[in-house]
N, C-alpha and C positions, 0 to 999 in steps of 0.2 A: 516439462513444466510449461503450462500455457502462459503466454505473456500478452500484455496489452501496451500499445504505445501511448505516449502522452497525448497525441492527437486523437486516438480512439477514446482515451479516458475523458478528454475535453468534450468530445461529441456526446458521450454517455452522459456526462454531467448536464450538458445543455438540453439533452432530450427529456430529462425528467424521469426516465426509466428507474425502476427501483434497482439499488445496488448498495453494497456495504463497502466503505473505504477504510482500511486499517493501516495506520502509520506505526511501524516498529522501531522508529528512531528513539533517541533519548529526549526527555522533556526540554533540555536546553536547545536542542536542534529544532524541535517544533515551535519553540518561542521565537526563533529567528526566522523561520520560513514554514508556512503552514498552508496546505491546500484543502483543509478540512479533513473530516473523518475522525476515527476514534484512535487516540493515542494509547497503544499497548506496547511499550518497550520491549524489544526482543527478549530480555531476561525475564519478563513477566508473562510471556505468552502462555506457557504451560499452566500457570496458576489462573489464567484468565480465559481458558478455552470456552467457557460458557458465553463469552461475549462475541465469539467468532461464529457466525452462522454456518451450518452444514449444508444449507440449501440456498439457492439464489446466488446471484453473482457477487463475489467478493474480491475486491482489488486490494493487494497488500503492497505497500511502498515503503521505502527508506531513502537514503541519500542518493545511492547510485544503482541500486538493484540488487546488491550482493546479500545484505542481511535479510531482506524481504525474500529472496530466493531461497536462503537457508532455511527460513522459517516455514515457507511453503513446503519444501522438501520434507521436513519433519512432520508437518501436519498431515501430508499426503501418506507418507510411509508408516507412520505410527498411529495415526488417528483416522485414517480412511478418508480424509477430505478430498473431494473431487471438483469443487466449485471455485477454486482460488486462481487468480491471475496475478502475475507479477508484473509491477509497472516497470517496463523496460527503461533503464537509465535513471530511474528514481526521480527525485525532486531536482536533481541537477538537469536532467533533460527537460523537465518542466519549466525551469528557469530559462534554459537556452532556447526552447522551441515555443513556449506558450506565453509565459509572463516574465518578461526581462526585469520586472520590478521587484521580483522575489529577493529578499536579502539572504544571502547564503553565508554571511559572516565574513 
């Protein structure tokens, strides 16, 4: 599975290059801490596949990288996705390394 660091994601965001950001956390988690993107909770991913592009760069994130990694694994193995990047360390790493003002509850 391909990963992207929080510093690489920040550079990607700042560059203005096109990409899709998918947040697979639960709504209450996204309300506390949000870095943008489309909220598609892990349990709804399969019913919302049409919202996850099969081309172009797609970064998937969660709290620590575990759930997003599991989602990516299923999407790659079961649906042939090859354009997904897991945010290494998730929003916890983002808060620690990029934005200390993020409220993690």
